N, C-alpha and C positions, 0 to 999 in steps of 0.2 A: 686730879682733874686734868685732862688733856687740853693743851693750849690750842686755840683755833689758829689756823694759818692767818698771818697778817697780810692783807692785800693793800698795797699802796697804788693809788690812781694818780697819774701825772697828767695834769691839765683839767681845766674847769669849763671847757667848751661843751658842745653837744655830746661828743663821745664820752668825755670824762664824767659828766653828770649822769648820763645814761648808765654807764658802768657802775657808778655809785648807787643808783637806784636799784639796779638788778642785784648787786652784791648785798645791799641792805635787805631786800626782799628774801634773799636766800640765807640770811642770818650770818653773813661773813663778818669778820673783824676787819674793818676798812678805815683808811685814812686818805684824804685827798690833798694833793700838794700842787700848788700853782706858782709859776715863776713870776707872774705879773699880779696886778690887782684882780681880785675876784669881784665880779659884778654884784651889786646889792641884791638883785633878784635871785642870783645863784646862791648867795649866802643864805638867803631865806629858805630856799629849797633844802640845802644841806642841813640847816639848823632844825627844820621841821622833821627831817629824817633821822636826826640824832647823829649825823656824820661829822666827825672832827676834821678840821682842815687847817692848812697853813697857806699863806700867800707871800708874794715877793721873794720867792726862792725855795729851792728844794734842799732841806737841811740834811746833812750827812747822817744824823741820828735816825731820821725818818727812813732814809733809803737803806741803811744798814740793818734796821730792825724788820725789814720786810721779807716775806717769804716769796712773794710774787709781785711784779709790778705791771700794771696795765698802763701802757703809754698811748697818749692821744696822737692821732695822725699829724696834727699840726706841729708837733715837737720834732725838731731835727735831732735824731739820736746821735749822729756823728759829732755834732757840735756839743751836745749835752755831755757825752762821755769824756770829752776833753777836759771839762771842768769837774766832772764827777767820775773819775776812773774806777771807783768801787762798783759801778754799774756793770762792769764787764763780767762780774761773777754772779750777777743776779738773773733770775728767770724773768725775762721780759716778754710780754705778750701784747697783742693789739686788742682793741675793744671787740672786734668781730670774732676773734679767737675766744675771748672770754665769754661772749654772749652765746656762741655756738654750743657751749657746754650745757645750756639750759633749754634746749629745744630738740625735738625729733622731727621738726618740719622738713619738708622737701625743699631744698635750697637751690635756687637758680642765681648764680653769682656772675655779675657783668663787670668787666674792667676794659681798659683801653685808653689810649691818649685822647681820642675824640669819639663822640657819639654814645658814650656809655649812659649818660643821663636820658637822652631821648630813647635809646634802646630799652633801658630798664623800665621807663614809664610806658613804653609801647607794649612790652611783654606783660606788664601788670594790667594794662587796659584790656588786652586780649583775654587774659585769664579771668579777670573780674567779669568781663562781658560774657564769658562762657560758663559762669556759675561756680568758679573755684573760690574756696575760702582762702584768699591770698592777701599778703601784706607787702608793702613796699618800704624799704629802709636802707640804711647804710650811709654812703657818702652823699646822699640826696637831700640831707637836711633834717633827717629824722633817724636817730640812732637805732641800730639793731637791738641794743640792750633795752632802751626805753619801750620799744614796740613789744618786747617780750614781757615787760612789766605790765603793760596795759592791755595786751591782746593775746588771743590764742588762735593763731593761723595754722592751717595745714600746709600752706605753701608760702615761701618767701622769695621775693625778687630783691636781691641786694646789689646796689651799685657799690663797688669797692675800688678804692684807689690803690696805687702802688704803695703808698705810705701805710695803708691798713694791711696790706699783704706782706709788708716787711717783717712783721713779727707774728706770724702764724706758726702753729706747731701741728695741730690736728684738724684744723678747719678744712672741711671737705664738702664742696658743693656736689649735688647730684648732677647738675648741669653747670658747666663753666663756659664763659664766653669772653673772648677778646675781640673787640671791635677792630682795632688796629694798634700799631705801635709806631710812633714817630718821636722825634727828638722833643723832650719836654722834661722839666724838673731836674735837669742835669746838675744844678747847684746842690741838690740833695744826694746825688749819686757820684760824687767825686769827678764830675764832668766826664763820666764814662757811660756811653749809651748802653754798653753791654750790661752794666749794673742795673740800669733802669729796665731793660728787657727781662733780666732775670727776676726782678721784683714782680713784674707783671705775670710771669709764668709760674710764680708761686701758687697761683690760683689752681693749677693742675697737680701740685706736688703730692697730694694725698688721694687723688682719684684712682678708682679701680676700673676693671673691665666692664662693670655694670653701670658706670657713669659715662657722661657725655661731655665732649669738649668741642665747642663751635668756634670757628675762627675765620678770618678773611683770607681767602686764597690769593687775593690781590696784594697783600701786604708783605713786602720783601723781608722786613725784619722778623715778622712772625714766621714766615716760611723757613727762613734760615735757621731760626731757633728750633722749630718743631722737627726739622730734618735730623737734628742730633739729639732729640729728646727720647729718653727711655721711659716709656709709659705704656700701660695697658689700656688706657682710657679709649673709649669709642670716639673717634674724631670725625667731625663733619665740617668741611670747608665750604664757604660760599664765594662765588666768582661773579664779577661783572665784566671782566675783560674778555678778549677774544682768543688770545694765545694761551690756551690752558689745556692741560691734560688731567681732567678731574679724576679723583679716585672714585671707588664704587659708590660711596655715600657722599652726596654733595648737593648744593643748590647752585643753579646757574641762571643768569639773566639772559633772556631771549626777547629782545624788543621790550614790550610791556608785560611780559609774562615771566614768572619765576618757575623754572622747571626743577622739581625736587626728586631726589632718589635717596630714600632713607629706609633702612631695614627692609630692603626689597620691595618697598612701596614706591610707585611712580605717581607723581602728582603735578598739576599745573595750576598756578594761581595768578589771576589777572590783577595787576597793580595799577592799571591805567587811570583809575578814578579814586585813588587814595588821597588823603588830605596832605600828605607830605610831598615836597618837591625837592629836586636836586639829587645828583648821583649819591652824595653822602647819605641821604635819607633812604635811597633805594637799598643801600648796604645795611642801614639800620633795620629796615623792614625785613630784609632777607634773614638777618640774624634772629629777629623776633619770630618769623615764620618757621625757622628751623626748630626753635623751642616749642612752638605750637604743634608742629608735626610729631615731635617726640611724645608730647602729652595727648596726642590723638584728638586734637581740636579740629572741628570740621572746617572745610573750606568756606562755608557760608559764614561761620562765626569769625574766621580770620578776616575775610574781605569786609564784612560789616564793621569790624573793629578798626581796620585800617582806614575806613571812610570816616569814622566818627572821632578818631583820635585827634586831640588838639596838642600841638607842639608846645614845648616849654618856653617861657618868657626868656628874652635876652639871647635867643638863638635864631638868627635870621628872621627877626620879628618885624614885619612890615606893619607899623603902627599908625602911620599918617602919610598923607599925600598933600603937598602944598604947591600950588601953581604947577601942577602936573609933574612935580618932583617927588619921587618916593623916598621916604626916610626909613632906613632899616637899622634896627638895634641888634647887633650881633656881639654884644659885650662879653658873652660867654666864650668867645673865641680868644682864649688866652695863650694860644701857641700858634706857630706858623702854619701847621697843617690845617687847623680849623679855619684860618683866614684864607688859605689856598682854596678851600671849597667855597667859601663865601665869595671871593673875587671871581670864581669860575661859574657862579650861579646866575650872573646877570649879563645880558648882551648890550644893555644900554651903557653909556658913558658913566663912570663911577667917580664920585668925589669921596675919597677914602680917608677916614679918620683912623689913625693908627698910633700906637705907642703906649708906654707904661714901664713896668719893671721887666727888663730883658732877662730871660732865664737861660742865656747862652744861645740865643736864636741865630739861625742861619737863614737869612732872608733871600738867598740867591734863587731858591726855587720859585719865588714870587715874581722875579723880574720879568719873565715872559708874559705873565698875566698883567703886570703893571703896564708894559709896553702896549698890550692889546686892548685893555679895558679901562685903564685909569686915566682920567683927564687932569686930576689934581690930587695931591697928598697933603693932608693936614696932620701934622705931628702933635700928639697930645701927651705930654709927659714932662718930668723934671729934667730928663736927659734925652734929647732927641738926636744927638750927634750921629749915632750909628745908623739910624734910619735915613737921615739926610744924606750921609755919605754913600749909602747903598743905592738910593733911588734917584738922587738929584740929576744924574746923567741920563735917566730913563724916563723922566717925567718933567714936563715943561714948567709946572707950577708946584712948588713945595712950600708950605707954610708951617712955621713952628710956633707952638703956644703951650702954656701950662694951665690953661683954664678952660673948662668945658663950655662956658658961655662964649668965649672967644672962638673956640673951635666950631661951634654951631653957627655963629654969626658969619664966620669966614666961609663955611660950606654953603650957607644961604646966598651969600654974595656971588660965589663962584658958579653955583649950579644954574642950569638952564632947563627949560621945558624938556621932559623926556629923560633927564638924568636920574641917577640914583645916588643919594647920600648914604654912605655905608660906614657905620661905626663897627669896625672889626679889628680890634687892637693888636692881636698877635702877641700880647704881653699881659703879665699880671697887672693888677689894678692898684697895688698898695702904696704907690708913690703919692697919689692924689685922692684916692677913694678908700672906703672901708673894705669893699670887695667888688666883684664884677656886677653884682646886683645893684649896688649903690651907683656905680658908674653908668649902668644902663638906665636906671631910673632918672638920674640927673640929666642924662642926655635927652631922654624923652620929655622931661619937664622943660628943658631949654628950647627944644623944637616947638613945643606947644605954645611958647611965648612969642614965636615969630609972627 
């Protein structure tokens, strides 16, 4: 009797459990290994599926007996391999690579430092509103694998992170999309921006001439990389700037209109009455429109969908006004570039709440906006020294705290009629909070208590 290939899944989070469910459905010999405690509800799922598991460490025997390892995106492979050098000789794949083996669906994959969640949800909204049998999964909180277990979609919109793209082999989107690339997650990439850029561009590595690659023509890091890229893929840049020399196929912003030229088709789409605001959301909309044009969705449906789309929580979320002071929850802004767009979105004086886990941030690009728009800075983190040293000479009032309640109370005391209180941390949340959602929800709860 021929032995089944042994699949070991590292990690018991959303990706790991999803991969386990999909593997079990397809009759594979699987084992799940977790370096920490496995949640009771997760153990219940694994037990009901008949999947064996271990916790509090990845045993050498488990790793050595595996034929293939599915690694969850939350696991830092470089750190893991230092303690488990035998992994160097193993076939290691990501969950999206594993899941892609079990579907023939048309795949639209979206990555980028910022905007990928909004863009993914917007593309999904347009397709769904246009009658497509479409699913939304990936880095968005619902794994690709789990969706394949539970559904049968003809199209998939996948939000994919650089961590998920690190370990792909054959994963090939029909349409790939990079919203932008700025400094982020360098702690996982040997503090080298080049490594991070290369990870993002893995999204195009298996694409052919019949596939499409959409990207921001305004993004210097993307342009520099694509100029040296050897690929047959059909490329479509989108531009919001003025100093451009667009290629034949492109999208261009002209006041409140998007001018398109794709596959010899010229088109104009009015975005003046869409639900999204800010230049960053114009770019997100352009990316989604490009996908829609490729799929021959009508202008009427595109415009209708842009008007009815509701943005994601924790991203420039204006949730309350108190004494004519707007409170904005932008907790999802976990890097400097995201916060740049947030600070640039308001003309009113800003009381800016910032801080958390620094991922090698360079705050210098924010200094001009701080000088122009920010009346006070409230640091929220266990270590605020870098933020204070960067901005104290550019802002008259800087407050340091490590409690969300204190940050909100300080913002309330400082703000005046017409001001904006903006939580846009530019940092990860894990020093004080479970995740950015937890940070955003606690911020909103404290504001509601005022």
